C-alpha positions as CSV (number, residue, x, y, z in Angstrom):
1,M,6.2,1.8,-6.9
2,S,7.1,5.4,-7.4
3,I,5.5,7.6,-4.8
4,K,5.2,10.4,-7.3
5,H,3.2,8.2,-9.7
6,A,1.0,7.0,-6.8
7,I,0.4,10.7,-5.9
8,L,-0.5,11.5,-9.5
9,G,-2.9,8.6,-9.4
10,F,-4.6,9.8,-6.3
11,L,-4.8,13.3,-7.7
12,S,-6.3,12.0,-10.9
13,W,-9.4,11.1,-8.8
14,E,-9.7,14.4,-7.0
15,P,-7.7,17.4,-5.7
16,L,-6.1,16.6,-2.3
17,T,-3.9,18.1,0.4
18,G,-0.7,16.6,1.5
19,Y,-2.4,15.4,4.7
20,D,-5.2,13.8,2.6
21,L,-2.6,12.0,0.6
22,K,-0.9,10.7,3.7
23,K,-4.2,9.4,4.9
24,R,-4.9,7.7,1.6
25,F,-1.5,5.9,1.8
26,M,-2.2,4.8,5.3
27,E,-5.7,3.5,4.6
28,S,-4.8,1.8,1.4
29,T,-4.2,-2.0,1.3
30,T,-2.7,-1.9,-2.2
31,L,-0.7,1.3,-2.1
32,Y,1.2,0.6,1.0
33,W,4.0,3.2,1.5
34,T,6.8,2.7,4.0
35,G,8.3,6.1,3.5
36,N,7.9,9.0,5.8
37,N,5.6,12.0,5.4
38,N,8.5,14.2,4.2
39,Q,8.7,12.1,1.1
40,I,5.0,12.9,0.2
41,Y,5.5,16.6,0.8
42,R,8.9,16.6,-1.0
43,S,7.3,14.8,-4.0
44,L,4.5,17.3,-4.1
45,V,7.0,20.1,-4.3
46,D,8.9,18.3,-7.1
47,L,5.7,17.5,-9.0
48,H,4.6,21.2,-8.7
49,Q,8.0,22.4,-9.9
50,D,7.8,20.0,-12.9
51,G,4.3,21.3,-13.8
52,L,2.6,18.0,-13.2
53,V,0.4,19.4,-10.4
54,T,-1.0,22.8,-9.4
55,K,-1.2,24.1,-5.9
56,E,-4.0,26.3,-4.6
57,V,-3.5,27.8,-1.1
58,R,-6.7,28.3,0.8
59,Q,-6.6,30.4,3.9
60,Q,-8.5,29.1,7.0
61,E,-9.7,31.0,10.0
62,K,-7.5,30.2,13.0
63,L,-5.8,27.3,11.2
64,P,-2.8,27.1,8.9
65,A,-3.5,27.6,5.2
66,R,-4.4,24.5,3.2
67,K,-2.4,23.6,0.1
68,I,-4.7,21.7,-2.3
69,Y,-3.0,19.9,-5.2
70,S,-4.6,19.1,-8.5
71,I,-3.2,17.1,-11.4
72,T,-2.4,19.0,-14.6
73,A,-2.8,17.7,-18.2
74,D,1.0,17.1,-18.2
75,G,0.6,15.2,-14.9
76,R,-2.2,13.0,-16.5
77,K,0.1,12.4,-19.5
78,A,3.0,11.4,-17.2
79,L,0.8,9.1,-15.2
80,R,-0.5,7.4,-18.4
81,E,3.0,7.0,-19.7
82,W,4.1,5.3,-16.4
83,V,1.0,3.0,-16.4
84,L,1.9,1.9,-20.0
85,Q,5.5,0.9,-18.9
86,P,6.2,-2.8,-18.6
87,P,5.3,-3.8,-15.0
88,E,8.1,-4.8,-12.6
89,L,7.9,-8.1,-10.8
90,P,7.1,-7.7,-7.1
91,Q,10.0,-7.4,-4.7
92,L,9.6,-10.1,-2.1
93,K,10.9,-8.7,1.1
94,N,9.9,-11.1,3.9
95,S,12.0,-10.7,7.0
96,F,10.4,-13.8,8.5
97,L,12.0,-15.9,5.8
98,V,15.4,-14.4,6.7
99,Q,14.8,-15.1,10.4
100,L,13.9,-18.7,9.5
101,S,17.2,-19.1,7.6
102,W,19.0,-19.1,10.9
103,A,16.3,-20.3,13.2
104,D,17.8,-23.8,13.6
105,Q,19.9,-22.4,16.4
106,L,16.7,-21.8,18.5
107,A,15.3,-24.1,21.0
108,D,12.1,-25.9,20.0
109,S,10.0,-23.7,22.2
110,E,11.6,-20.5,20.8
111,L,11.1,-21.6,17.2
112,E,7.5,-22.6,18.0
113,H,6.9,-19.2,19.5
114,L,8.5,-17.4,16.4
115,V,6.3,-19.4,14.0
116,E,3.1,-18.8,16.1
117,S,3.8,-15.1,16.4
118,Y,4.2,-14.8,12.7
119,Q,1.0,-16.8,12.1
120,E,-0.9,-14.5,14.4
121,E,0.4,-11.4,12.6
122,V,-0.6,-12.9,9.2
123,Q,-4.1,-13.8,10.5
124,V,-4.7,-10.3,11.8
125,K,-3.6,-8.8,8.5
126,L,-5.8,-11.2,6.6
127,L,-8.8,-10.4,8.7
128,M,-8.2,-6.6,8.3
129,L,-8.0,-7.0,4.5
130,Q,-11.1,-9.1,4.4
131,E,-13.0,-6.6,6.5
132,Q,-11.8,-3.7,4.4
133,F,-12.9,-5.6,1.3
134,A,-16.3,-6.3,2.7
135,R,-16.8,-2.7,3.6
136,G,-15.9,-1.6,0.0
137,N,-12.9,-0.1,-1.5
138,N,-11.7,3.4,-0.8
139,A,-11.3,3.8,-4.6
140,P,-13.5,5.9,-6.8
141,D,-16.5,4.2,-8.5
142,R,-16.3,5.8,-11.9
143,S,-16.8,2.7,-14.2
144,A,-17.4,-1.0,-14.2
145,R,-13.9,-1.6,-15.4
146,E,-12.4,0.4,-12.6
147,R,-14.5,-1.4,-10.0
148,L,-13.3,-4.7,-11.4
149,L,-9.7,-3.7,-11.3
150,W,-9.8,-2.5,-7.7
151,R,-11.8,-5.6,-6.7
152,R,-9.2,-7.8,-8.3
153,I,-6.4,-5.9,-6.7
154,S,-8.0,-6.4,-3.3
155,S,-8.6,-10.1,-4.0
156,N,-4.9,-10.4,-4.9
157,M,-3.8,-9.0,-1.6
158,I,-6.3,-11.3,0.3
159,S,-5.1,-14.4,-1.6
160,Y,-1.4,-13.5,-0.9
161,Y,-2.1,-13.4,2.9
162,Q,-4.3,-16.4,2.8
163,N,-1.5,-18.3,1.0
164,E,1.0,-17.0,3.6
165,L,-1.2,-18.2,6.4
166,N,-1.7,-21.6,4.9
167,W,2.1,-21.9,4.4
168,V,3.0,-20.9,8.0
169,Q,0.4,-23.2,9.4
170,E,1.9,-26.1,7.3
171,L,5.3,-25.1,8.6
172,G,4.1,-25.3,12.2
173,Q,2.6,-28.7,11.6
174,E,5.8,-30.0,10.0
175,L,7.9,-28.7,12.8
176,E,5.6,-30.3,15.3
177,A,5.9,-33.6,13.6
178,L,9.7,-33.6,13.7
């Protein structure tokens, strides 16, 4: 995912500050961003220089000025062109699988602890996603098609973690049976 395209996507919903964007990334289950805040602000500067967003500075009494960014027509065009690109396959980066690759050197109790710890983490993540889904998306509600897309995105994330939980539970059972 390109952070610039995700920023343009958020700004296509409504004008936002850099801080608002940071919160959206943190709260999103589908647009998880591992980068730092500087990347968001640097991207906003780049997008502004490229004419894809505008910046309005609003003075506040006894507080720093707020910079509110809005998407431009060129920004909407760039976002649309990106959305029309062939999608990339997801990059599976699972450090637990890498750990398991060399986990045979662990004592039984150590391996059991490793598997149980991962299982607990996956369960917590799954419960959080299910709760967020039950409360409703933090996506705009502009059309039936958009609601469907965001609902299906959320269900994809939930099914991923449900599958991961099932897999790690089976692994634990198979290790116990050895």
